[in-house]
C-alpha positions as CSV (number, residue, x, y, z in Angstrom):
1,M,0.0,0.0,0.0
2,N,1.4,3.4,-1.0
3,Q,2.2,6.0,1.7
4,T,-0.4,8.8,1.9
5,L,-0.4,12.3,3.1
6,T,-3.2,14.7,4.3
7,V,-3.5,17.9,2.5
8,N,-5.7,20.9,2.6
9,I,-6.8,22.3,-0.9
10,S,-9.0,25.3,-0.8
11,G,-10.3,24.5,2.7
12,I,-11.1,20.9,1.9
13,V,-9.0,18.0,3.4
14,F,-7.9,15.2,1.1
15,H,-5.9,12.0,1.6
16,I,-3.4,11.7,-1.3
17,E,-0.6,9.3,-2.2
18,V,2.9,10.6,-2.0
19,D,3.7,10.3,-5.7
20,A,0.4,11.9,-6.6
21,Y,1.2,14.7,-4.2
22,D,4.6,15.3,-5.8
23,T,3.0,15.5,-9.3
24,L,0.3,17.9,-8.0
25,K,2.9,20.1,-6.2
26,N,5.0,20.4,-9.3
27,Y,2.0,21.2,-11.4
28,L,0.9,24.0,-9.0
29,N,4.4,25.4,-8.9
30,K,4.6,25.5,-12.7
31,I,1.3,27.4,-12.8
32,K,2.5,29.8,-10.1
33,S,5.7,30.5,-12.0
34,Y,3.8,31.0,-15.2
35,F,1.7,33.8,-13.5
36,N,4.7,35.1,-11.6
37,N,4.5,38.5,-13.3
38,S,0.8,38.9,-12.9
39,E,-0.5,41.2,-10.1
40,E,-3.5,38.9,-9.7
41,R,-1.4,35.8,-9.2
42,E,-2.6,35.0,-5.7
43,E,-6.3,35.4,-6.8
44,I,-5.7,33.3,-9.9
45,M,-4.0,30.5,-7.8
46,L,-6.9,30.5,-5.3
47,D,-9.4,30.1,-8.1
48,I,-7.4,27.3,-9.7
49,E,-6.9,25.5,-6.4
50,S,-10.7,25.8,-5.7
51,R,-11.4,24.3,-9.1
52,I,-8.9,21.4,-8.4
53,A,-10.5,20.8,-5.0
54,E,-13.9,20.7,-6.7
55,L,-12.7,18.1,-9.2
56,F,-11.1,15.9,-6.5
57,S,-14.3,16.1,-4.5
58,G,-16.3,14.7,-7.5
59,M,-13.9,11.7,-7.8
60,M,-14.1,10.8,-4.1
61,N,-16.6,8.0,-3.0
62,E,-16.7,5.1,-0.6
63,K,-14.5,3.0,-2.9
64,N,-12.0,5.8,-3.7
65,E,-11.1,7.8,-0.6
66,V,-7.5,8.4,-1.5
67,I,-6.3,10.6,-4.4
68,K,-4.0,8.6,-6.7
69,A,-1.6,9.6,-9.4
70,L,-4.2,8.7,-12.0
71,D,-6.7,11.1,-10.4
72,V,-4.0,13.9,-10.5
73,E,-3.4,13.2,-14.2
74,K,-7.1,13.4,-14.9
75,V,-7.3,16.8,-13.2
76,I,-4.2,18.1,-15.1
77,E,-5.9,16.9,-18.3
78,I,-9.0,18.8,-17.6
79,M,-7.2,22.0,-16.3
80,G,-4.5,22.0,-19.0
81,K,-0.8,22.2,-18.6
82,P,0.8,25.6,-18.0
83,E,3.3,25.2,-20.8
84,Q,0.5,25.1,-23.2
85,Y,-0.6,28.6,-22.2
86,I,1.8,30.7,-24.3
87,S,1.6,34.5,-24.6
88,E,0.7,36.2,-27.9
89,D,4.2,37.9,-28.0
90,E,5.9,34.5,-28.3
91,E,3.6,32.5,-30.6
92,Q,0.7,34.9,-31.6
93,T,-1.8,32.7,-29.8
94,Q,-3.5,32.3,-26.4
95,E,-5.2,28.9,-26.5
96,F,-4.5,25.5,-25.2
97,T,-3.3,22.7,-27.4
98,N,-5.2,20.5,-25.0
99,E,-8.3,19.2,-26.8
100,T,-9.8,17.4,-23.8
101,S,-11.3,20.4,-22.0
102,I,-15.0,19.9,-22.1
103,K,-17.8,22.4,-21.9
104,G,-18.6,23.0,-18.3
105,D,-22.1,22.6,-16.8
106,K,-23.9,25.9,-16.3
107,K,-24.8,27.0,-12.8
108,L,-27.2,29.7,-11.8
109,F,-25.5,32.8,-10.3
110,R,-26.2,36.5,-10.0
111,N,-23.9,38.5,-12.4
112,P,-22.2,41.4,-10.5
113,D,-20.6,42.6,-13.8
114,D,-23.8,43.4,-15.5
115,R,-26.4,44.4,-13.0
116,L,-29.0,47.1,-12.5
117,L,-30.4,45.7,-9.3
118,G,-28.8,42.5,-7.9
119,G,-27.7,41.0,-11.2
120,V,-30.6,38.5,-11.3
121,C,-31.7,39.2,-14.9
122,S,-28.2,39.1,-16.3
123,G,-27.5,35.8,-14.4
124,L,-30.7,34.3,-15.7
125,G,-29.8,35.5,-19.2
126,A,-26.4,33.8,-19.0
127,Y,-27.9,30.6,-17.7
128,I,-30.6,30.1,-20.2
129,G,-28.7,31.7,-23.1
130,V,-31.0,34.7,-23.7
131,D,-30.0,38.4,-24.1
132,T,-30.3,40.2,-20.7
133,V,-32.6,42.8,-22.2
134,W,-35.3,40.3,-22.8
135,V,-35.1,38.9,-19.3
136,R,-35.4,42.5,-17.9
137,L,-38.4,43.2,-20.2
138,F,-40.0,40.0,-18.9
139,F,-39.6,41.1,-15.3
140,V,-40.9,44.7,-16.0
141,A,-44.1,43.1,-17.5
142,A,-44.3,40.6,-14.7
143,F,-44.1,43.4,-12.2
144,F,-47.2,45.2,-13.7
145,L,-49.0,41.8,-13.7
146,G,-48.5,41.6,-10.0
147,F,-46.1,38.7,-9.5
148,G,-42.7,40.1,-10.8
149,F,-41.6,41.8,-7.5
150,F,-42.0,38.8,-5.3
151,T,-40.4,36.4,-7.9
152,Y,-37.4,38.7,-8.3
153,I,-36.9,38.9,-4.5
154,I,-37.1,35.1,-4.2
155,L,-34.6,34.7,-7.0
156,W,-32.3,37.3,-5.4
157,I,-32.3,35.3,-2.2
158,V,-31.9,31.9,-3.9
159,M,-29.2,32.8,-6.4
160,P,-25.6,33.3,-5.1
161,E,-23.5,36.0,-6.5
162,A,-20.7,35.0,-8.9
163,K,-17.8,36.4,-6.9
164,T,-14.8,34.4,-8.3
165,A,-13.5,33.8,-11.7
166,S,-14.6,30.2,-11.5
167,D,-18.1,31.2,-10.5
168,K,-18.3,33.5,-13.6
169,L,-17.1,30.7,-15.8
170,K,-19.7,28.3,-14.3
171,M,-22.4,31.0,-14.9
172,K,-21.6,30.9,-18.6
173,G,-21.0,27.2,-18.9
174,E,-17.4,27.7,-19.9
175,P,-14.6,25.2,-19.0
176,I,-12.9,26.0,-15.8
177,N,-9.2,25.6,-16.7
178,I,-6.0,27.6,-16.5
179,Q,-6.6,29.4,-19.8
180,N,-10.1,30.5,-19.0
181,I,-9.3,31.6,-15.4
182,G,-6.3,33.5,-16.6
183,K,-8.3,35.2,-19.3
184,K,-11.1,36.1,-16.9
185,F,-8.6,37.9,-14.6
186,E,-6.9,39.6,-17.6
187,E,-10.3,40.9,-18.8
188,E,-11.1,42.3,-15.3
189,A,-7.6,43.8,-15.1
190,N,-8.0,45.4,-18.5
191,K,-11.4,46.9,-17.4
192,V,-9.7,48.5,-14.4
193,S,-6.9,49.7,-16.5
194,D,-9.2,51.3,-19.1
195,N,-11.2,53.0,-16.2
196,L,-7.9,54.4,-14.8
197,K,-6.9,55.7,-18.3
198,N,-10.2,57.5,-18.7
199,V,-9.8,59.1,-15.2
200,D,-6.2,60.2,-16.0
201,T,-6.9,62.0,-19.3
202,N,-5.9,65.4,-17.7
203,K,-5.0,66.8,-14.3
204,F,-8.0,69.0,-14.1
205,T,-10.3,66.0,-14.6
206,K,-8.3,64.0,-12.0
207,K,-8.6,66.8,-9.4
208,A,-12.3,67.3,-10.2
209,G,-12.8,63.5,-10.0
210,S,-11.0,63.4,-6.6
211,V,-13.2,66.1,-5.1
212,L,-16.3,64.4,-6.6
213,E,-15.2,61.1,-5.3
214,N,-14.8,62.6,-1.7
215,I,-18.3,64.1,-2.0
216,V,-19.9,60.9,-3.2
217,G,-17.9,59.0,-0.5
218,V,-19.4,61.1,2.2
219,I,-22.9,60.9,0.7
220,G,-22.4,57.2,0.3
221,S,-21.3,56.8,4.0
222,I,-24.4,58.7,5.1
223,F,-26.8,56.7,3.0
224,T,-25.0,53.4,4.1
225,A,-25.6,54.3,7.7
226,I,-29.2,55.2,7.0
227,F,-29.7,51.9,5.0
228,N,-28.1,50.0,7.8
229,I,-30.5,51.4,10.4
230,V,-33.5,50.9,8.0
231,G,-32.3,47.4,7.4
232,K,-32.2,46.7,11.1
233,V,-35.7,48.1,11.6
234,L,-37.0,46.2,8.6
235,G,-35.3,43.1,9.9
236,V,-37.1,43.4,13.3
237,A,-40.4,44.1,11.5
238,F,-40.0,41.2,9.2
239,L,-39.1,38.9,12.0
240,I,-42.1,39.9,14.1
241,V,-44.5,39.7,11.1
242,G,-43.0,36.5,9.8
243,T,-43.1,34.8,13.3
244,F,-46.7,36.0,13.8
245,L,-47.9,34.7,10.5
246,L,-46.1,31.4,11.0
247,V,-47.8,30.9,14.4
248,V,-51.2,31.9,12.8
249,L,-50.7,29.4,10.0
250,L,-49.7,26.5,12.2
251,G,-52.5,27.4,14.5
252,M,-55.0,27.4,11.7
253,L,-53.8,24.1,10.3
254,F,-53.0,22.1,13.5
255,G,-54.2,24.0,16.5
256,S,-57.4,25.4,17.8
257,K,-59.5,28.2,16.3
258,T,-57.5,31.1,15.1
259,I,-59.2,34.5,15.6
260,F,-58.1,37.9,14.4
261,S,-59.8,41.2,13.5
262,I,-60.2,42.1,9.9
263,T,-62.9,44.9,10.0
264,S,-64.3,47.4,12.4
265,D,-67.6,45.6,12.2
266,G,-66.4,42.3,13.7
267,V,-63.8,39.5,13.8
268,F,-63.0,36.7,11.5
269,S,-62.5,33.2,13.0
270,F,-61.5,30.0,11.1
271,E,-60.7,26.5,12.2
272,A,-59.0,24.9,9.3
273,H,-58.9,21.3,10.7
274,E,-62.8,21.2,10.9
275,F,-63.4,23.3,7.9
276,F,-61.2,21.1,5.6
277,D,-63.0,18.0,7.0
278,L,-66.3,19.5,5.9
279,I,-65.0,20.0,2.3
280,F,-62.9,17.0,1.3
281,V,-64.5,13.6,0.8
282,S,-61.3,11.5,1.4
283,Q,-58.4,11.7,3.9
284,D,-56.0,11.8,1.0
285,Q,-57.5,15.1,-0.3
286,Y,-57.6,16.5,3.2
287,Y,-53.8,15.8,3.9
288,L,-52.8,17.0,0.5
289,A,-54.7,20.2,1.0
290,I,-53.0,20.7,4.4
291,L,-49.6,20.0,2.8
292,G,-50.2,22.3,-0.2
293,V,-51.4,25.2,2.0
294,L,-48.4,24.6,4.4
295,L,-45.9,24.9,1.6
296,L,-47.6,27.6,-0.5
297,V,-48.2,30.0,2.4
298,G,-45.4,28.7,4.8
299,I,-42.5,29.0,2.4
300,P,-42.9,32.8,1.8
301,I,-43.3,33.3,5.5
302,L,-40.0,31.3,6.2
303,T,-38.4,33.4,3.4
304,L,-39.5,36.6,5.2
305,I,-38.0,35.2,8.5
306,Y,-34.8,34.3,6.7
307,L,-34.6,37.8,5.1
308,A,-35.1,39.3,8.6
309,I,-32.3,37.1,10.1
310,K,-30.1,38.1,7.1
311,L,-30.7,41.8,7.7
312,L,-30.3,41.6,11.5
313,F,-27.3,39.2,11.9
314,K,-25.7,39.2,8.5
315,I,-26.0,35.4,8.5
316,K,-25.6,33.8,5.0
317,L,-27.0,30.4,4.5
318,H,-25.9,28.1,1.7
319,Y,-27.6,28.9,-1.6
320,S,-29.1,25.3,-1.5
321,F,-31.4,26.6,1.2
322,G,-33.0,29.2,-1.1
323,L,-33.2,26.7,-3.9
324,T,-34.9,24.2,-1.6
325,M,-37.4,26.8,-0.5
326,A,-38.2,27.6,-4.2
327,I,-38.7,24.0,-5.1
328,L,-40.9,23.4,-2.1
329,F,-42.9,26.6,-3.0
330,V,-43.5,25.2,-6.5
331,I,-44.5,21.8,-5.1
332,G,-46.9,23.5,-2.8
333,M,-48.4,25.5,-5.6
334,S,-48.8,22.4,-7.8
335,I,-50.4,20.5,-5.0
336,C,-53.0,23.3,-4.4
337,A,-53.7,23.5,-8.1
338,L,-54.3,19.7,-8.3
339,V,-56.6,19.8,-5.3
340,G,-58.4,22.9,-6.6
341,I,-58.9,21.1,-10.0
342,K,-60.3,18.1,-8.2
343,M,-62.6,20.3,-6.0
344,G,-63.7,22.1,-9.2
345,T,-64.9,18.9,-10.8
346,E,-66.9,18.0,-7.6
347,L,-68.7,21.4,-7.8
348,S,-69.1,21.6,-11.5
349,S,-72.9,21.2,-11.6
350,D,-75.4,23.6,-10.0
351,E,-78.9,22.6,-9.5
352,E,-82.0,23.9,-7.5
353,I,-85.3,22.7,-6.2
354,V,-88.2,25.2,-5.9
355,K,-91.1,25.1,-3.5
356,T,-94.0,27.8,-3.5
357,H,-96.6,28.7,-0.9
358,Q,-99.7,30.9,-1.5
359,I,-100.3,33.5,1.2
360,A,-103.6,35.3,1.4
361,A,-103.4,39.1,1.1
362,T,-104.2,41.0,4.3
363,N,-105.1,44.6,5.3
364,S,-102.7,44.4,8.2
365,A,-99.0,44.5,7.9
366,L,-97.3,41.1,7.4
367,M,-94.4,40.8,10.0
368,I,-91.3,39.1,8.8
369,K,-89.0,37.9,11.6
370,S,-86.5,35.3,12.5
371,P,-86.6,33.3,15.9
372,N,-82.8,32.9,16.1
373,E,-79.8,35.0,15.6
374,L,-76.9,32.6,16.3
375,L,-76.1,29.3,14.7
376,P,-76.4,26.3,17.0
377,G,-73.2,24.3,17.9
378,K,-69.5,25.0,17.6
379,G,-68.5,27.8,15.2
380,I,-66.1,26.7,12.4
381,L,-66.1,29.7,10.2
382,E,-67.4,33.1,11.4
383,D,-67.1,36.5,9.7
384,K,-69.3,39.5,8.8
385,F,-71.1,37.7,6.0
386,T,-70.8,33.9,6.6
387,S,-71.1,31.5,9.4
388,I,-70.7,27.7,9.5
389,S,-71.0,25.6,12.7
390,I,-71.4,21.9,13.6
391,D,-73.5,20.2,16.4
392,G,-72.9,16.5,16.5
393,E,-73.4,15.1,13.1
394,T,-75.3,18.2,11.8
395,M,-73.8,21.1,10.0
396,Y,-75.4,24.6,10.0
397,Q,-74.7,27.3,7.4
398,S,-75.9,30.9,7.2
399,Y,-76.4,30.9,3.4
400,V,-80.0,32.1,3.6
401,R,-81.2,35.1,1.6
402,L,-84.5,37.0,1.5
403,E,-85.8,39.2,-1.4
404,I,-89.1,41.1,-1.7
405,E,-90.6,41.7,-5.1
406,K,-93.9,42.8,-6.7
407,S,-96.5,40.1,-7.2
408,K,-98.3,39.7,-10.5
409,T,-101.5,38.6,-8.8
410,D,-103.6,39.9,-5.9
411,S,-102.2,37.4,-3.4
412,M,-98.8,36.9,-1.8
413,L,-96.5,34.1,-2.9
414,L,-93.5,32.7,-1.0
415,E,-90.9,31.0,-3.3
416,V,-88.3,28.9,-1.5
417,K,-85.4,27.8,-3.7
418,F,-82.9,25.1,-2.4
419,S,-79.7,25.1,-4.5
420,S,-76.5,23.1,-4.2
421,N,-73.5,22.0,-6.3
422,G,-72.2,18.5,-7.2
423,S,-70.0,16.6,-9.6
424,T,-73.0,15.7,-11.7
425,T,-76.6,17.0,-12.1
426,K,-77.9,14.0,-10.2
427,E,-75.4,14.6,-7.4
428,A,-76.3,18.4,-7.2
429,I,-80.0,17.6,-7.0
430,K,-79.4,15.0,-4.3
431,N,-77.4,17.6,-2.3
432,A,-80.2,20.1,-2.7
433,R,-82.7,17.7,-1.3
434,T,-80.7,17.1,1.8
435,I,-81.0,20.7,2.9
436,N,-83.2,21.2,5.9
437,Y,-84.8,24.6,6.4
438,N,-87.6,25.7,8.7
439,Y,-90.2,28.5,8.0
440,Q,-93.7,29.1,9.2
441,I,-96.5,31.1,7.5
442,S,-99.6,32.6,9.1
443,D,-102.0,35.4,8.3
444,S,-100.0,38.0,10.1
445,A,-96.4,36.7,10.2
446,L,-93.7,35.0,8.2
447,V,-91.2,33.3,10.5
448,I,-88.0,32.2,8.9
449,D,-84.8,30.7,10.2
450,N,-81.6,32.5,9.5
451,Y,-79.7,29.2,8.8
452,L,-80.0,26.0,6.9
453,S,-78.8,22.5,8.0
454,T,-77.6,19.3,6.6
455,L,-75.6,16.3,7.7
456,K,-71.8,16.7,8.0
457,D,-71.3,13.8,5.7
458,N,-73.0,15.8,2.9
459,K,-70.0,18.2,3.1
460,I,-70.0,21.8,2.0
461,R,-71.3,21.9,-1.5
462,G,-72.6,25.4,-2.0
463,Q,-75.8,24.7,-0.2
464,Q,-78.1,27.8,-0.2
465,V,-81.7,28.8,0.5
466,E,-83.2,31.8,-1.3
467,L,-86.6,33.1,-0.2
468,T,-88.5,35.5,-2.5
469,L,-91.7,37.0,-1.1
470,Y,-93.9,38.4,-3.9
471,I,-96.4,40.9,-2.5
472,P,-99.3,42.6,-4.4
473,I,-99.9,46.4,-4.7
474,N,-100.8,48.1,-1.4
475,Q,-99.7,45.2,0.7
476,V,-97.6,46.2,3.7
477,V,-94.8,44.3,5.4
478,Y,-92.9,45.0,8.6
479,L,-89.2,44.0,8.6
480,D,-88.1,43.0,12.1
481,E,-84.6,43.6,13.3
482,S,-83.9,39.8,13.4
483,V,-84.0,39.6,9.5
484,K,-81.3,42.2,9.1
485,E,-78.7,39.7,8.0
486,L,-81.1,37.9,5.6
487,L,-82.1,40.8,3.4
488,F,-80.4,40.6,0.1
489,D,-80.4,43.3,-2.5
490,V,-84.1,44.3,-1.9
491,E,-85.0,46.9,-4.4
492,N,-86.9,50.0,-3.0
493,V,-87.8,53.5,-4.3
494,T,-85.4,55.1,-1.8
495,D,-82.4,52.8,-2.5
496,T,-82.2,52.1,1.2
497,Y,-79.4,49.8,2.1
498,D,-80.7,46.3,3.1
499,K,-79.6,46.4,6.7
500,K,-81.2,49.8,7.2
501,M,-84.6,48.7,6.0
502,V,-85.5,46.8,9.3
503,R,-87.7,48.2,11.9
504,N,-89.9,49.9,9.3
505,K,-93.1,49.2,7.5
506,W,-92.9,48.9,3.7
507,I,-95.7,49.1,1.2
508,M,-95.6,47.9,-2.4
509,L,-96.7,50.6,-4.8
510,E,-96.7,50.8,-8.6
511,S,-93.3,52.6,-8.3
512,G,-91.9,49.8,-6.1
513,L,-91.4,49.1,-2.4
514,T,-91.9,52.2,-0.4
515,C,-91.1,53.0,3.3
516,L,-94.2,54.1,5.2
517,D,-92.2,55.1,8.3
518,C,-89.5,57.1,6.6
519,L,-89.7,61.0,6.6
520,D,-88.1,61.6,3.3
521,I,-89.0,59.3,0.4
522,K,-87.6,59.9,-3.1
523,G,-90.5,60.5,-5.6
524,V,-93.3,60.5,-3.0
525,T,-94.6,63.7,-1.3
526,T,-95.7,63.9,2.3
527,A,-99.3,64.5,1.2
528,Q,-99.2,61.3,-1.0
529,L,-97.7,59.4,2.0
530,D,-100.4,60.6,4.4
531,S,-103.1,59.7,1.8
532,I,-101.7,56.2,1.5
533,K,-101.7,55.7,5.3
534,T,-105.3,57.0,5.5
535,Y,-106.5,54.8,2.7
536,I,-104.8,51.6,4.0
537,P,-105.5,50.7,7.6
538,I,-102.0,49.7,9.0
539,K,-102.1,47.6,12.2
């Protein structure tokens, strides 16, 4: 067994045979002597050693844990021999005679040499082989479409910056060998030289540039300090908001009911576990939906927290972290899309069942009221417009609407419409028939529930009850406070908002539903109103 040594190449420890080590050492010394007159020699050597370490790492596995002479020869074959890199002054050429250098695999980096903001667009352009201008135009269009900003920020976090010559070669997919690394440093040195020549065109320009540089330096320092402070403040804000949103998300998906205010009129409460159970037929759909929401919403929240940590503590995680987050986000989006498509097919049909009841016209006002205000059982979803609750095996929903329209006859008519969705017409009709709804009709009152009910096993399938009360000319109705939430787009001559129609008597005239208790009615004079009240006995 050959004697081995332990060496550190670009921060990575390798075990190498002695003869292989001698070959590698001589190779590196030749390269160093070749670039002896270059001011960037140390940086070039660091890049070359980094590339060599990368190649050696790719060769190591469980069967090959020691670098052998053959491995070194393979690396030299890929990198090229220094004697092949001859200057133009000696042989009018600058290319290797080595024909074995293969095209390198492209890697995604931000391009610091051609950037307007972060170098994301130019890095993407180099990776996919498209002119940077087109990539920038795409992001401008995406910004106005609403998704460009967030996408750009995600890519900025995910994509590492191409800092070294090797990174810049990987970005363009060029072979990482001595020739290309040397060329890259020469190009950057020439850029610096050209910039210096432009600055030194005359003494006046140089002095003016020096003064301007000092002014810009001071301004830059001030703005840097401001940005640092703003960065810290944003970091704290992002951390607080991100942590809060993460707790809310986890609480909604796995904990108890999550409650938070959304309007001045009330609060919004939502229990995702119970709610999802009322939507999805199978456990597979349920768990897929939980996973999809967790990834789709959770990944941006984690990105926000990561950005906060980065701003506060200057901690840089490996670029694979950002790439993993992006992949998981896309997976979450795909899962939600698949679940959404499946749910769409289960709600594709919409059918209804209609029942009608004749009500005799009366000289007295017909009172419309509801015996209940709150839904029975445990609240699952509650907000300003919608409520869902469960009590044992029964599910209650507040999808009940009441409309009042002019009758075409001299009698009153109550139309009750039960509607629901399903995967087929037959399924939708079946779901509509499972709706339970209570209402009572008498000569002086119409008593209606403010909720419908069905079994939990029937799931939420867009169940709804719509009541339409048709009243003849001169018929009066009184809207009790208890039906405030049931009134839906009731047309009247005063254009009174639905919720403000309660606690008043309303009469149906040729012009439409008219308020008898209101002081100011559009299109109806006080004398006409008094005449109506006198003519029609209101009890």
